[in-house]
N, C-alpha and C positions, 0 to 999 in steps of 0.2 A: 575571802570565802568563809562561810560559817560552818564549823564542824559539829554544831549542836552541843548540848551540855555534857555529854559523856558517853551515853549508850551509842555504840557505833551504828546501830540500826536506825538511829534518828538522822543520819546523814542523808541529804537529798540525793536523788538520782543525778541531778545536774552536778552536784558536788563530786560524785563518783567519777563522772565523765571528765571533769576538770583534772582530778588527781591522776587519772590514767594518761592524760596528755602532758602532764607537767615534766619539765626538764629540771626544775628546782622547786622544792617545797620548803617554805619558811613557816614553821609551825610553833604555836604556843605550847608550853609544857602541859597545860591542862587539856589539850586535845588528846583523845584516846589514841594511843600508839597503834591500835589495831587498824586505824584508818590508813596507815602507811602501807598496808598490804595491797592497796589499790594502785600504789605508785610503782612505776617501772624500776627495775633493779638498777638501771643505768642512771636514774635521776639523782641529783644531789638532794640531801635532806639535812636541814639545819634546825635543831631545836633552839629556841630563843632564850634558853635558860630557865631557872626556877627560883622561887623565893627560898626554898630549902637549901639550895646550893649557893644562894646569894650571888648569883651570876646572871641576873637578868640583863638582856640586851637593852640598851637605851633606845628610845624611839628614833633618835637621829641615826643610830647604827642600822636599825631595821629599814628605815627609809633608804639609806645609802645602799644597802645590800639589794633591796628590790630594784632600785634604779640601775645599779651596776649590771646585774644579771639580765635585766630587760634590754639594756643597751647593747648587750652581746647577742641579742636575737633569741634569747631563751624564753620559753614559756614558764612563767613564774606563778606559783600558787602561794598566796599568803593565807595560811590556814589559821583561823581564829576560833577560840572556844565560843560556843553560843552563836549569836548573830553578829556579823561585823559592824552593824550600824547601831547596836545597843551597848553603850558604855564600853566601847572597844577601841576608841581613839582612831576610828577608821578615817575620819575627816582629815586628820593630819597626814595619813598615808596617801589618801586620794590627792591632796594638795601637792605632795612631793612628786607624784606621778604626772600630774598635769603640768607642773613646772617644767618638766622635760619632755612634754608632748608624748608621753607613753600611753597608748590606749589600754583600757582595762574594763573589766566587767565586774559586777557585784553579784555574788551568789549568796542568797540569804541562808541562814541556819535557824534552827529552833532555839529560841532564847530560854534562859533558865526559868523565868517566871511561868512560861507556858508549859514547860516540861514538868515543873513542880505541881502545877495544877493537875496534870494527868498522873504523874508518878508518885505523888504524895497524897493524892486524894483531897486537894484543896481547891474548891471552885472559885476562881478569881472573880467571877460575877455570879450574882444570885438575884432572882426576881424579888426576893423579900429584903435583901440586905445590901446589895451593891450593884448599881447600874453603870459604874464607871471604874476604870483601873488606871492608876498612875505608877509609872516606873521611876524610881528615885535613886540617885547615887548616894551611897553612904560614905563615899570618899571622893571628894572633889580633887581636881588637879592640883598637885603640890605647887606652891608659889602663887596661887590665885589670890588676888588681893581681897576681893569681896565675894561672899557666897551669893550664888544666884538662886538658892533654895528659899522659897517663901514658906516658912513653917506655919505661919498663920493660915495661909491658903490650904496647906496640906492638912492641918488639924481639923479644918472644917470641910475637907473634901468628902463628897457624898459617895464614897465607894471604897475600894481596896487600894492600899498602898503596898508597893513591893520595893523593898530596899535591896539594892545590889551592893555587894562588898560590905564595907562598914562594920566589920567585926570589932576593930579597935575603937571605932568612933560611936558605937551603939549607945554608950552612956550619954553622949552629948546629943545625938539627934533624937533619941527617945525622950530625953528631958525637955528638949525644945518643943516637941509635939505636945507633951503634957502641959508645959508652961503656956502654950498657946491655946489650950482648951481641950485637947484630946483626952478623954477619960483614961485614967491609969489602969482601969480594968478592961480596956480594949483587948480582945483576943489577939494573940500573935502566934505565928508558926515559923520556926527556923528550919530550913531545909539545907542540909549540908551534902555536898557532892551529889547533887540531884542526878538521878538515872544511872549512877555508878553502882556496882554491886555492894558497896559499903555505904550507900545512902543512909542518912540519919534524919529523923524528923523529931523536933522538940516543940511542945506546946507550952505556952505561958501567957502572961498578960504584958501589956506595955510597961507597967510599973515594975514587973519582975525581970524584964529584958536585960537590964544592966548586970544582973547577977549571973547571967548566962553568957553574954557577949561583952567582952572587954579586952584590954591589951594582953592580959594573962590568961585568957579563956582557954579551956580545954577543947572547945569547939573551934576548930581551925578552918580557914578558908579552903575551898570556895564555899560561900554561904550566901543564901538570900533569905530575907525575912519578910513574911507576909503579915501586914497589919490590917486588921478589920474584922468585922463580924464573921466573914467567911472562914477565918482561921479556926473558929470553934465548930464549924459545920463538920459532922462526921457521916453525912449521907453517902459520900463517895468512899468506898473502902480503900485503904492503903494497900492495894493489891500487890504493889511492887515489893514491899517489905514483908508481905505475908506469904510469899512463895515458899515452898517447902525447903529449899536449900539456900534461902537467903541468909547471909552471914557466914556461910561456909566457903572456904577457899580450897581449890584443888590444883595440884601440879600434875599435868598429864605428860607421861614420859614416852609416849609413842612417837615415831617419826611424824613430823609436822603434817605432811600431806595426808596421813591417816588419822590425825587427831582432830581435824576440823569438825567433823560431824559430832563427835563426842563433846567437843568444846561447846558447840551450839546447843546441844541437848541439855547439858548441865547449866549453861547460861540461862536458857529459857526457864529453868526451874529455880533461878535466883542465885546460883553459885557464881563466885568469881573464879575464873579459870586462867591458869598460867601454863604456857606450853614450854617444856624443856625436853627435847628429844634426848634420850639416853643412848640411842644408837643412830648411826647414819646408814642410809640405804643407797646403794649405787650399783651400776652395772658390774659384771664380774671382771676381775683383773685379766682373766684369760677366757675369752668367749668361744674359743675353738670347739670345746666339747658340746656346748649348747648349739653352735652353728651346725656341727655335724649331725646332731640329733634332729634338728629342724630339717636339714636337707634330706634326711632319710626317714621322715615320718611315716612313710608307707610300710616300714618294718614294725610299727607299733600298733597294737590293738587298743591300748589304754594310755591316756595322759593323766597323771595324778598331780594335783596341786596341794601343797601343804600351807599355802598362804595366799592372800590377795596380791601381795607384792610379786609372788612368783607368776601369777597371771599377767600382771602388768608388763614385767620385763620379758616374759616369753612372747607375748603378742607383739610387743614393740620390736623385738629382734626378728620375729617372723616377717614383719613388714620391711624392716631395714634390709633383709636379705633378698627382697624383691618378690616374696611369695604373697599369696592372698589366702583367704579362708578356705578355699577349695583344697588346700593342702591338708586340712583337718577334717575333711568330709567323712572319712571312714572311721575315725577314732571315737572311743567313748571316754567320758571324763569322770574323774572322781575328785571331790573337794572335801577338805577337812571340816568345813563349817559353813553356815549360811552366808557369812560375810564374803568368803571366798567364792561361794556359788553365785551370790548376787553380782560380784565383780565380773565373774566369767559371763554371766547373763548380759551384762552391759556391753559386751563385745558380740553378743548374738548367739552365745553357746549355752546349751542346757547341760546341767550336771546330771549324769546318769545315776551315780551313787553318792548319797550324802548320809553320813552316819547319824544315828539318833543322839549320840553324845559326841560333842565336838572336840575330839582329841585324837591323836595318832592311833592309839590302841583300838579305838572304836572304828576308825576308818579301815584298819587292817581287818577287823572282824567283818565289816560290811562288804569288803571286797573279796574276802577269802573264797567264797563259793563261785566267783565269777572270773577270776584271773588265772586259774591253774592252766599252765601250758602257754599262757599269753606273754607277749612282750609288753612290758610296762615301762613307760618313760616317766620318771619321778622328777618333778621340777621343784628344786629346793633352794634354800639359802646356803651361804658359805659355811654356816655353822648351825648346829641343832642336833636333836636326838636322832638316833639311828633306828627308832622303833619302826618307822614305815618301811625302809628298805629291807631290814631284817625280817620283819613280819610278813611282808609280801613274798620274799624269797622262800620262807618256810611254807607259805601257802602254795608254792609250786610255780610262781610267776618268775619270769626272767626279767630282772629289774636293771634298768640303766638309770643311774642317778646323774643329773647334770645341775651344776650351780648356775642359776639364772640371775642371782644378784648377791652382792657382798653386803654383809652386815658387820659394821665396825663400831666400836664403842666411842662415844663422845667423851673427850677428856677434860673439857672445860665448860662450865655452865655460862650462860649469857650474863652480861653485867647486870641486867634487870633482875634476873633470877637470883644472882648472888646478893643483890641488895635486899630483895624480898626475904631471902632465907636468913640473912644476917639480922633482920628485924623479927625473925621467927613468925613470919607473916603467911605461912601456909599450913592449913589444918590437915589436909589429906594428900597422899601421893598415890596415884593410880598406876598399877603395874600390870602389863598385859601379856607378858611372856617370861619364860625363865631367862632368856638372853637379856631382856630388858631389866629383869630383877638384878642380875649380876652387874650389868652396866651401871644401873642406878646406885647400887650399893657402893660401887667404886667412885662414882661421880659425886654423890651427895650422901655420904655416910652419916653425918650428924643429923641432917634433915630426916633421914630414914628412921633414926632413933626416936625423934620427938614427934613425928607426924603419925597420924593414923594411916594405915596402909590398906589399899583395896587390891585384891588379887582376882584375876580373871578365872582361875581354875584351881583345882586341888594340886595339880602338878606345879603350877607357879607358886602356890602356897608352900609346897614342900621345899622348893628352891629358896624361898624367902627364909624359911626356918633353918635351912642348912647354913644360910648366911648370917643367922642370928637375929632375924626379925620376925615377929609374930604378926600376921595380917589381922586387921580388925574386922574386915568384911571380905567374904569370898562369894563370888557370883555363883548362883545355882545353874544358870544357863551361861555358857562360856562365850558370850558375845558382848558387844558394847552396850546393847540394850539390857543384857543381863547384869552388867556392871551397874548401870543406872538404877535398875530395879532393886538390886541388893543395897545400894547406898540409901535409897529412899526408904526401904524397909527398916534399915538400921536407925536412920535419923527419926523416923516416925515413932518407932518403939521407944527411943531415948526421950523424945518429947513427951510421951504419954507416961 
């Protein structure tokens, strides 16, 4: 099955369906790891190694692994970068499956040449310059006695040539083309890591190509090279590399289930986004106080939420105890911010009071005139500031605090994040609460020192400063959208 060239959005719907059904996934290291989010948590996942680690699986081992799992009755997905039938040795794998009468399907993927056309702004065909396209391997199978590439035919080919791989062999195949009559001034475009957030595009001529691609080249695989007049065409903008956050990398430290929307928004703006939760969110260690409050909801006039997580765990527990939404028919709701209010709305409830400024002090101010003498149920995390309970009590409310979820620090970053940080490969770290600020400072102290920090609010910024870190950017509106807006404003001003 083809995973496409890199951007997880280029995976086909058929591909997603297959990944969801898989018992075993054998995937190339060039396939985007985000695609594994579609795979069941119970499925086996095997990366087939990488050139960087010098531990690539042999084709024989791959074939044997596919056959062994299939013979055990498992659904196996062989996930290949790009398209499985374009320079991916798929025929050898098909042959191994047929040898053992194992049924299989072929799911196509977007191959790098087609993605480069769209993502690097290179038209593979052009009414004035190219009416045909040829895909050519720049690296034939090792041990092959005679080359099957006719460089004479390719040199006179009336269209575009796209060479796959072939970084180390570029001096040889480019020389062969020139020797057989291809003009040395033929335009070329080198596209590295097509559709990934760090995509690079280099323009040159065929004669200049060996100075850019060779065995010691700084331009490392994966690479494709487009040869032909279309490579000089600039009529299609390189929109992908011109997005405002292209070239910036972000580490998002929110719990993963809350970070996805922010990840997508930053990615759409061109950023590379890595997720590393600094805190884990889970049900309370002791649910009895929450259960008692839910059973006696008739005693409360208000339910106040200090986070979207509180909404989730409160509603979940309500249902687990066998109640439905009628239990909440008489209460009014207060929410600390629009994200919490939106989440409450997703369950069908309207927030009665939402402060103009999205923090605890403002919520207290907004509720003060309405809660005097009322019973208020405050849904909160296992840790956090006491501004809400103290402020509401001072306003004359009778406040019952219950912990709806536990917030605990993550003590070890993922192996991928450790690798990225050891290479100093993250530009920004986004911090969305004081608790996350403290947890991140403990989890990633060195990265916090050398990265630019984005704070969601003045309170979070104050916490960062107490910890010895100065935020580079602070959101004016204390939401995820406010974070993105503040980042864009900073980057735009810096670019001008």
